[in-house]
N, C-alpha and C positions, 0 to 999 in steps of 0.2 A: 560690917564683918559678921554680925549675928544673922543678918538677912541672907548673906551668902552661905552661911553654914546651914540654914534651914533649906535653902535651895539644893545644896549638895546632898542633904539627907533624903529629900524627895527623889533626887536623881538615883541614889543608891537603892531605894526601895523599888523604884520603877525598873531598875536593871534586873532585879530578882524575878519580876513578873514578865519581863520582855523576852519573848522567844524569837530568835532569828532563824527562821526556816530557810530563807533564801538570802543570797548575797546582793549587796548594793552595787558591787563591781560588775557583775554579769547577770543579766536578766533574760531568760528565754521568752520566746514569743507568747507562750500560753499564760505567762504572768504579767504581760505588758498591759493588760486591761486595767489593773489596779495600780501598777507602778511603772514608771518610765525609766529607761536606761540613761543615766547622766553621762556615763562614759563607757566606751566599748574598747577594752584593752586589746593590744596586739598579742595574738596567741602564737608564739613561736614554737610550734610543736616539733618541727624538725631540729631546731637548735637545742631545745630542752632534752630531747630523747636521743641526741646523737652520741652522747657519751654516757652509757648506762652505768659504767663503773664509778665515774666521778659523782654522778647524781646519787647513786646508792650510798657512796661514802659520805656525802653531805648529809643525807637523811640519817644514817646510823650514828655519825659523829655528833650530830645535834640532839640525838635521843628522841627523834620524832616518831610517833606511832603511825607510820605510813608504809604500806607494802607496795613497792614499786611494781612488782609483777601484777598486782591487781589493777593498778592504774594503767599499765600497758595493755592489759586485756580489755579494759573499758575503752581505751583508745582505738584498738582494732575494731571493736564493735561500733564505735562512733564513726570510724572511717567507712565501714561497710554500709551502714545506713545512709551516711552522707553521700556516698557514691551512688547509691540507688536513687536518692532524691535528686541529685544532679542529672542523672541519666533521664529520669522522667521529665524534669524541667526542660532539658535540651530537646527532647522529643516533642514536647508540647510547643516549644518555640518554633520548631521546624514545621509542625502542622499548621500553626498560626500563619507563618510566613507563606506556606504553600497555598493556604486558603485565600490569602490576599491576592496572590498571583493569579489563581484561577478565576477569582471574582473580576479582576481587571481584564483578563484575556477571554472571558466568556466561557467558562467551563460548564459542563452539563450539570443539571440539577442533582443527579445521582452522585456525581463526584463531590459536589459541594455538601450534600447531606451527609455523605460518608465521612468527610473531613470534620464536619461539625460534631458528629457523634463521637468521632475519635477524640476530638478536642475536649468534649465534656467528660469522657471517660478518663483522660489524662488529668484533667483538672481535679476530679474526685480522687484519683490515685495520689496526686500530689498532696492534696489536703490530708488524706489518710496517713501518708508517709510522714508528713510534718508532725501530725499529732503523735505518731509512734516515736518520732525522733526526739521530741521535747524531753521526756524523762531520761532518755539515754544521754542526751546532750547535757542536761542539768546535772546528772550524776557524775559524768566524766569531767566536765569543765570545772566544777567546784573542787573536785579532787586535784585537777591539774593546777588550779590556782593556789592550792595548799602546798605544792611542791616547793622546796626551798631553793635559794640561789646556790650556785656552785661555790665551794670554799676557795679562798685565795691560797696560793701555794705557801704563804708564810703563816697561815692560820694554824695554831696548835690544835691537833685533833685528839690529844690525850687529855689527862686530867690536870696538867700543869700549865700555868700561864708562861708566856715567853717574855722575860724581862728585857726591855730596850734601853732604859736609862734610869739611874737612881741619883738623887741629890740628898746628901746628908744621911746619917744613920740615926734611927730613933733610939731613945733611951727608954727601954721597957722594964727597967729594974723596979721602979716605983710607980704605982698607979696614981695618975693625976686626978684631982677632983674634976667633975664635969663642968662644962661651960655654963650650965644652968645655975651654978652657984653665983655667977656674976649677975645678981638681981638688978644692979643699977644699969646694966646694958641689955639684958634679955629678960623679957617677961613672956614665959612660955605657958600656954594654956593646953593645947593639944596639937596634933599633927597638922591641923588645918588653921590653927589660930596661934599666932605668936607676934610679939611686938619687939622690934629693935629700937634702942634708945641711945641718945647721946652719940658717942663716936662710932658705935656699931651701926647706927642708922646712916651716918655719913659714909662709912666704909662700904656699906651695902650698895650705895649708888656709885660712889667714886671708883670702886674696883671694877664694876661693870662697865662704866663709861671709859675708864682707862684702858682696859683690854680691847674694847671695841675700837678706840682711837688708835691703838698700837697696830691692830690689824689693818686699819685704813691707811695709816702713814707708812708703815714698814712692809706690810704684806700686799699692798695694792688691792685691797678689798673695797667694796662699795657697801655703805651702811644702809640698811632698809628698815622699814617698820611693817610688821606682819600682823595678821588678825589673830585674836585670841581663841577663835572657834574654828573648828575644822569639821567638814562633813565626813560621814562614815565611809563613803566611797574612797576618799583619799587615805584614810587609815588602812582600809583593806588593800589599796594599791601598794602601800608601804609595808604590808603584812604586819602592822602594829596590832598587838593584842588589844581588844576593845576595853579590857579591864584596866589598862594602863591609865586611862583618862576618865573624867566624870561625864556621864551622859547628861545632856541638857534637855529639860522638859519644854517643849514648844506647844503653844496653844493652837496654832494654825499651821500644821505640818502637811505640805502638799504631797511629798513623797515619803511614805511611812517608813520605808526601810533605809532611807538616806538621812539618818538623824544627825544631829550636831553634837560635838564633844568639846569640852573645855580643855584645850591643850596649852594655852599660853602662846604669846607671840614668839617666844624664844624656844620654839620646837621645830624639829626638822620637817614635820608634816605641815606646819603653817606656811612653808614655802611652796608646797606642791600645787595649791590652787592657782597661783599666778603662772605656773609653768605648764599646766595641763593643756594639751593640744597645741603646744607652742613649737614652732620651727624657727630656728635662729641661723644666721649666717656663720660659717666656720671662722670668719675673720674676728668675731667678737669673743671667741673662746680662748682661754677658759673664762667662764663666768665665776666671779668670786664675790660672795655676799656675806655680810655679818650683821647680826641683829641683837639689840638689847631688849629685854622684856621679861615677862613672867614665864615660869614653867610650872605646870601642874602634873607632872609625871609622877606616878606613885609606884612605878615598877620596882624600884630598888629600896623602898622604905622598909620592907620586911627583913632586909639583909642586916640592918644595923640596930635591931631591936634586942630584947622586947621592951626596953625602957624608951619611952618617947622622948625625943630631943630634936635639936636642929638637924641632926643626922637623918632622922626619920620623917621630917616634915614633908608634906605633899605639895607645898608651894614654895617657890624661891625666886629671886631674881637670877637671871642667867644670861650668858652670851652664847649665841648660836651661830655656827659657821655653816656655809653651804657653797659647794663648788661643783661646776659641771664642766666636763672635758670631753674631747672627741674620742680618745683612745684609752685603753686600760693602762698603758704605761704612763700616760699623762696623769691619770687618776692616782697612781702610786706616788708620783712626784708631788702632787698637790697635797696628799695626805701627809707626806713628810714635811712639806712646807708649813702646814697648819701646826704640826707637832713642834716644829722648831720655834714658831712664834709663841706657842703656849709655854714651851720650856723656858724661854726668856722671861716670861711673866712670872712664873712660879719660882725661878731662881732668884729673882729680885725680891720676892716675898721672903725667901730664905727660911723655910721650914722643911723638914724631911718630906720628900715626895718621890714618886716613881711613875714610870710609864711602861706599860706592858701590853702585849697582845692577849686578849681574852680567849679562853678556850672555845671551841666550836659549840659546846653545849650551852654557853651563855648567850649566843647570838640569837637575834630574831631571824625568821626565815629569809628576810630580804638582805641581810648583811652577809658579805663574803669574808670580811675581817673587821675587827674592832680594836682600836688602841684605847686603853683606859688610863686616865690621869688620876692618880690617887695621892692624897696627903695622909700623913700619919696622925691618927686621933689618939692622944695619950690616955684619955679616960676609957676608951674601948680596947686599947693596946692592939690596934690593928689599923690597916690602911682603909680609907673610905674614898669612894669615887667623887671627884669634883669636876669631872669632864670625861667625855668619850668621843672619839672620832671614828666614823665607820666608812668603809668603802662598800658601795652598793652595786658596783658595776653598772650594767645597763638594765638590771632587773626591774627597777622602779620605773625607769623611763619608758620601757615597753608598755607598762600598764597605764601610764598617764599620757602616752603619745608625745613625749618631749624629745625632739629630734633636731638634726641639722641636715641641710641639703648639700650634697656633693655631686655636682654635675646633674645627672638624672637619677641619682641614687640618694636614699634617705638613710641616715645612720642615727641610731638611738644613742643618747649621750650617757656617759658614765658619771655617776654622782658620788660625791664624797662630802661628809659633813657630820655635824653633831655638836652638842653643847661643849664648849671649852672651859666653862666656869659655872659652878653653882655657888653663889655667894654665901648662902646661909651655912653650908658645910665648911667653907673656907673660914668664915668668921668663927665658927665653933672651934675649929682646930687651932686657929691663931690664939684664941683666948686660953685654950688649954696648954699651949706652949709658952704662955706668959708673955706674948708679944703685945706691946702697946699699939693699938690700932692706929692712933694718930701718928706714930713713928714708922709705920709700915711703909716701905718703899713701893710705889706703884709706877709701872712704865706708862708712858702716854702723857706725862706732864701735868697731871691733875694733883693739886695740893691736897694733903690730908689734914691740913690745919685751917679750916675755913674761918674767916674773920666775920665779924658782925656785918661789915659792909658787903662781903660776898654773899652772905645769907640774904640780905636785903635785896641785892641785885638779882639773885636767883628768883626771889618772890616777884619782883617787878617783871622779869622776863616771861612769867606766866601770862601776863596780860598784854604783851607786845606782839 
């Protein structure tokens, strides 16, 4: 643990000195000498700019510092230069083809020389136009990649969240002592170091496994195991702020701009590597995956401060869901399906919780809508997030080229998913509500009262 903490400190210091002048998601030809393009996203210019009003509403509702008029002006400049480049390239191809024909048919020397000179001129013109296009392309494409997804029709655009479901009413009259007072169960050092003991340690694993098993048996999900590290190109494809995760220092980095980040296996981004450039048959859809693992997302830690606790910890066990569908309506259905499964789990735990749609200002650029699962934290006298499910539409799929083939046509898939459980925050809330963790009911058939024989068997299973 101490070694990991030192690594993270080095990562943070490196982040301050690391300047990202170019994107890992899109690299222009003039920068290809030092870096190579790992992924070439599908640029849907026509689809993105077809509805200016909805796009402008998405930008303003999210509070993004983007001027759509400026991006459109750069797009027109890009199209003009790209058209000139295409025209010269076509003319050069015509000259080359004509030169081959005259060579075979026995054209005169003057004709051949004239075509050769014309070909040289067009080659030089093409090279000049390419060099002139690179800065224009770089400026426009990176502005284009910063444009957000369109908002879902159900997404609140004002300052108020939209409540979907509430279970139990919190008692906010008396402030309850913090869960950190339970020294026999929680030894908290700082946001990156804490130790769960006794029943808290058992619940940390059992709750995660129980919910994942419930998704598999009742929700028809497939359980997976995902990598803990994700390359920068996939974070950019998902429009994830790089500050959400810890940068990893690598001694032998081949692509200097496509660095690795510590995300944890229970992160949405950890699924993207396996699905990049993947084309699936429509018959296998929808794809439903669930994963148990670690989460190192620190995006929400500042919301529950300033006192550090399990609510602000930057690492936790988590359960991550991921679904891919062919249409937008199917994606809406699957989001509701995930929320129903999660609701069953938290109702069994039986502490006050609620599910609501987050406002547009709280979304990342890739999300079109986000449902947030929150439990009531008595010591903070407020609700804290223990899960969130997002609908990304086909925004991310276009960037990672995740598609399905229908006849001779390719459709980019609609993605839904997110963490449905952060165990550390749930444990903190349960302790503050006075719930005995060993008596807490969990769906999925996992016992909360492990015997000595069960502990011994679990230890033996590690070596079989």
